[in-house]
N, C-alpha and C positions, 0 to 999 in steps of 0.2 A: 729418249723419253726423260730418263733421270735427271738429264744435263738440262731440260727445259724445265726440270719441276725444281730443280736446284736453284736456278736463274731466277724463275719466280719468285722464289722463297727470300733469295737474296735481294732481290730488287724491293720488296714490300719492308723487308728489314730495315734497309737504306730509308726507304721513304718516313718510315716510323721515324726512324732517329732525325733524320732530318728536321723534325718537328722540335727537336728538343735544343734550338740554337736559343743560349740565352742573351738576353739584351742588355746591356750596360743601364746602371741605375737611374743613371741620368737623362735618358731617353726612354724612359718607361712613362711617358707621358704624351698626351695629346695636345697641341697647343695651336692657335691661330689669334692673329690680330684682322679686325674689322673697323671699317671706316663708314660712317654713316653722319649726316649734316644736322646733328641733334648738339646741343649743350651739355655737357657732363651729367647735371642734374636729370635731365630729361634721360640719357642712356641710364643712368642709374636705376631711375623709376622702373623702365620697362623690363628691364633685367632682372631686379628684385619682383615684378609681377609675373614675370614669366617664372622664374624661380619656386613661388607660392603656387603657380597652377600645374608646374611640369613635374616638380619635386613633392607629390602628395602623397607617397607610401607610407606607412608606418614607421619605414628605417629611413626615410630621408627627412633631412632636417636642414634649415637655414642656420648655420653656425653663428658667423659673423655679419652684420649689417654695419657698416661703416660709411655712412653719407659723405662725410667731410673729406676723409682718402680715399672715396671712390672705391670701395671694396665690399665684394660680396663673396664669402665663402659658404658652400654647401655641401651637403654629404648625398648621395644619390643611388639608387641600385640600379641595375640592369640585367639582361638575360641575352646568352647568345647560345646559337647551335653549334657544338663541337665539331661534327662529323657530317659533312653535306646537307647544312643548314637544317637538317630534321632528325637526326639519330639520338644525340644526347644534348640535352639543355643544361647549360651551366649558369647561375646566376652569379653575378661580380657587385663589388660596391666600389665606390670610387668618391672623392673631393673633386668638386668644381670650384673654382677659384675665379671671379669675373671682374677686372680691375677697368676703372674704368677713367678716361681722361675726356678733354673737350673733344669731339667730332671722330673719337676713334675707344675702342675697348679691347681687352685681352682675354680671352677663355682659355682656362689651362683644366684640363682633367688629368688627374693623378691619383697616387697611394691607392692603385688598384688591387682588390682582394677578390680571391676566386674562392666558391665555395662547394666541394667537392663531396660525393657519397650523401646522398639526399637522406639515408637512414641517420648517418651521425653528425651531419655538418661540420665536416671539416674543412678549414680554411687554410689558405697560404696567399702570400704575394704573389701575384703575377710577376714572372721574370722571363717566360719564352716567348719568342717571335711568335708564335703562331696564335697564344693568347692574346698580346697585345696587339695583333691584328684583327684578331673577330672583335674586341671590344672598340678598336679605333673606328669599324665601320658602322657600328652601333652609335657610337659617341659622336662621329661625323653628321651624322643624322639631328643628333641632339643640338648639334651646333648652328645646323643651316635653319633649323627651327628657333632656335634663338635668334639668329641674323634676321629671321623674315618677320620675327615679332617687333624685334626692336626697329628695323625698319619701316614698317606697317605705321609707326608713330612719325617718321620722319615724313613720309608721302603725306599724312594726315596735315600733319603742321603746315605743309607747303600749299594745301589746299586750302586750309583756313586763310592763311594769308592771301592767296590769291582772291579768296571770296571777298575779304576786308579791301582789298585794294578795288576790286571792283565796283 
């Protein structure tokens, strides 16, 4: 019985330490390129509209709006559950950069900060794989939402052209 208990304690300790794998700084981001049949200005306008609607918290802010170069930089906040999707909620902040060219755009989430201990609001840069993975799940949903929002504009434009041609 002692051996079984010792084995279980060792397994739990190893599992817990396995979460402490550090991610190299250049990999601490979530990035994706999307293609859509819209002009640079149309994509930029739709992406800026999405940022204004989705990043509407007190701490969220659009920092850079550069239509000429096709760049939007904003700050955002989110929350993820650390253990089993319900035990400990962790708040985090991030930067989102949207770079626009004709028929495509690139979305990059980086500069992750995690807030620990709700009483004292300690924070630190996210550097562990489990933190980045949990945030990536939330941020991938945001990217999909942005893709749907921008693409919806492309579909509407195609319908308008067909209606005008008819």
